[in-house]
C-alpha positions in Angstrom: -0.5 0.1 0.0 1.3 3.4 -1.1 1.6 6.3 1.6 -1.0 8.4 -0.2 -3.2 6.9 -2.5 -5.5 8.9 -5.4 -9.1 8.3 -5.4 -11.0 8.6 -8.8 -12.2 11.8 -8.7 -12.0 12.2 -4.9 -9.7 13.0 -1.9 -6.4 12.1 -1.2 -6.0 8.6 1.2 -3.0 9.2 3.5 -2.2 6.3 5.9 -0.4 7.0 8.9 1.6 10.2 8.0 2.1 13.1 10.0 -0.1 16.7 9.1 1.0 19.7 10.0 0.4 23.4 8.8 2.9 25.0 6.8 3.1 29.2 6.0 5.6 30.8 3.8 7.1 33.8 5.7 8.0 36.5 2.8 10.8 38.4 2.9 12.4 41.6 1.2 15.2 39.6 0.3 13.6 36.5 -1.3 16.9 34.2 -0.1 15.6 35.1 3.2 12.0 33.8 3.1 11.5 30.8 4.7 8.8 28.4 5.4 7.3 28.4 9.2 5.1 25.7 11.2 2.4 26.7 12.6 0.9 23.9 13.8 0.3 20.3 14.1 -2.9 18.9 12.9 -4.2 16.4 15.1 -6.0 13.8 12.5 -7.2 10.9 15.5 -10.6 12.0 14.6 -10.8 12.3 11.1 -8.5 8.7 10.8 -9.6 5.0 10.8 -8.7 2.6 12.8 -6.1 2.2 10.3 -4.6 5.9 10.5 -6.0 6.4 7.5 -7.4 9.9 6.8 -9.2 12.0 3.8 -7.5 15.2 2.2 -9.6 17.2 0.3 -8.5 17.4 -3.5 -11.2 19.3 -5.3 -10.6 22.4 -2.9 -14.2 22.9 -2.1 -14.7 21.3 0.9 -15.8 23.3 4.1 -13.9 21.2 6.5 -10.5 21.7 4.6 -7.9 20.3 4.7 -9.8 17.1 5.1 -12.6 15.7 2.5 -16.5 16.2 3.1 -17.5 14.7 0.5 -18.0 18.1 -1.7 -16.1 16.6 -4.4 -19.9 14.9 -5.6 -21.5 17.9 -4.9 -19.6 19.8 -7.5 -18.6 17.0 -10.1 -15.2 17.3 -9.3 -13.1 15.9 -12.2 -9.5 14.7 -10.8 -8.4 13.0 -13.8 -4.7 12.8 -13.2 -2.9 14.5 -15.9 1.0 14.2 -14.9 3.2 12.1 -17.2 4.5 8.8 -15.6 7.7 9.7 -16.5 10.7 10.0 -14.5 11.6 13.6 -13.0 15.1 13.0 -15.0 12.7 11.8 -18.3 11.1 14.8 -18.3 13.6 17.5 -17.1 15.4 20.3 -19.0 18.8 20.1 -18.0 21.6 22.7 -17.7 25.0 22.4 -16.8 27.2 25.0 -14.9 30.5 25.1 -13.3 30.6 22.0 -11.0 26.6 21.4 -11.2 24.0 20.5 -12.9 20.6 21.8 -12.8 17.5 20.0 -13.3 14.5 21.7 -14.1 10.5 20.4 -14.8 8.4 23.2 -15.6 4.9 21.7 -15.3 6.0 20.6 -11.5 6.4 24.7 -10.4 4.7 25.8 -7.5 5.6 29.2 -7.9 6.8 29.7 -4.0 9.5 31.9 -5.5 12.7 30.5 -4.3 14.3 30.1 -7.4 14.6 34.2 -8.1 16.7 37.0 -6.8 16.5 41.0 -7.9 17.8 41.0 -11.2 18.7 37.1 -11.6 17.4 33.8 -11.0 18.5 30.0 -10.9 18.5 29.7 -14.9 21.2 32.6 -15.2 23.0 31.8 -11.7 23.9 28.2 -13.0 26.3 30.0 -15.8 28.3 31.8 -13.9 31.5 30.5 -13.2 31.4 32.9 -9.8 31.6 30.3 -6.4 29.6 32.7 -4.4 26.9 32.8 -6.9 26.9 29.1 -7.2 26.4 28.4 -3.9 23.4 30.6 -3.3 22.2 29.0 -6.3 22.4 25.7 -4.8 20.6 26.6 -1.9 17.8 28.1 -3.5 17.4 24.9 -5.5 17.2 23.3 -2.1 14.3 25.4 -1.2 12.4 24.6 -4.0 9.5 23.0 -2.6 8.1 21.1 -5.5 11.4 19.3 -6.3 10.5 21.2 -9.9 14.5 22.1 -9.6 17.0 19.7 -8.5 20.9 19.5 -8.4 23.4 17.6 -9.1 27.7 17.4 -9.0 27.2 16.5 -12.5 25.3 15.2 -15.3 26.5 11.4 -14.7 25.6 11.5 -11.3 23.0 8.8 -10.2 21.4 10.5 -7.6 20.2 14.2 -7.2 21.8 16.2 -4.2 18.6 16.5 -1.7 18.4 17.9 1.4 17.2 15.4 4.3 13.2 16.2 5.0 11.2 14.4 7.1 8.7 12.1 6.3 5.4 13.7 6.3 2.6 16.2 4.5 2.0 19.8 5.2 -1.0 21.9 4.5 0.4 25.2 2.7 -1.6 28.2 3.8 -3.7 29.3 0.5 -1.6 26.5 -1.5 -1.0 22.4 -2.0 0.2 19.9 -0.1 4.2 20.1 0.3 4.8 16.2 0.8 8.3 15.3 2.0 10.9 12.7 2.7 10.1 10.0 -0.1 6.5 9.2 0.4 5.0 6.9 -2.2 2.0 8.0 -3.7 0.1 5.8 -6.2 -2.9 6.8 -9.0 -6.2 6.4 -9.1 -5.7 3.2 -11.6 -3.5 1.7 -8.9 -0.4 2.5 -10.5 2.6 4.4 -8.8 4.1 8.1 -9.2 7.5 8.6 -9.0 8.4 9.2 -5.1 10.7 11.8 -4.7 12.0 13.8 -2.0 10.1 17.2 -2.2 6.5 17.1 -4.1 3.6 19.0 -3.7 0.3 17.9 -4.6 -2.8 20.1 -6.1 -5.8 20.9 -3.6 -7.6 24.0 -5.0 -8.5 21.0 -8.1 -7.8 23.2 -11.0 -4.0 22.0 -11.6 -3.4 20.9 -14.8 -0.6 18.2 -14.2 -3.1 16.9 -11.2 -2.4 15.0 -8.5 0.8 17.7 -8.8 0.2 21.1 -8.2 1.0 23.4 -11.1 0.4 26.7 -9.5 -3.0 27.2 -10.2 -3.9 28.3 -6.8 -3.0 31.7 -7.4 -4.6 31.8 -10.5 -8.0 30.8 -9.2 -7.4 32.6 -5.8 -8.0 29.3 -3.8 -8.1 30.1 0.4 -8.4 27.8 3.1 -11.3 29.7 4.4 
């Protein structure tokens, strides 16, 4: 059984994972913005005897983040449109001095960690300045969705990844941030690639379901 199962046109079934709430704390310097943990969420009243609880995927629940059956009322179409190809198969590869950056745009959550005033990761990777490249590595490591990853060279088997806890985080007015290599299966029972950092759509509007593509901002999604 996967840690998270996508149900057909319905919620995410989450098995035994901790749930917390996160807020993105903005800053004048984008490098200083950070995730702030607001609180742990008690799932005991929502979970069954096995520890499974159900998170809203359609964006209409009156009991967010938990499902209240609203997907049936609104006729939610939760068809999964994200490709099943791996991150590496899908990624644009950018080689720099001692670093390789991989980028999968359809997975971008648009948190903004990848930009600085006057520059961004895509420009910084071409630099030969060690300080610029060091700053770029930090920015990539903060990418919540893992759309951006880095490795030492193009032949590296594994990406250089931060150590993150296995859990689900509810981002204020945004997606579910899933970390630590949690496994996810689609409504068809087939697995999606398990990655260290993933963001799952909870507004119902993503064009890359079950993953977030930043559409929550476009549709002005709020937790209510």
